[in-house]
C-alpha positions, 0 to 999 in steps of 0.5 A: 420394818412392818411395825415402823411403817404401821406406826408411821402411817398412824402418825401421818394419818393424823394430819389427814384432811377430809373433803366434801359433804360426807367428810371423805378422807383425802389421800395422804400426799407426799408432803405429809410423808416428807414432813414425817421423815424429816422428824423421824428418819428411816433406814427404809428407802423413800420409794419403799416407804412411800409405796407402803404408806400409799398402799395402806392409805388406799386400803383405808380409803377403800374400806371407808367408802365401802362402809359408807355404801353399807351404811346408806339407808335402803330405799324401797323400790317403787312398783 
């Protein structure tokens, strides 16, 4: 089951949209999951499937945001 979810997330993530000047990753929506499941049916309940994909996506987007903060140039403090 875990491998199936991870593989699905990798495929669903390819259709991700990026927004704003920073090109921030937009959240994966239920429609993208529905499109995936119409092509690749699963024995996992839709509720469980959605929850797992959304949790992985939340973690990815949080990590992306944290990386952006770390990569920001440090500005010296003015006295």
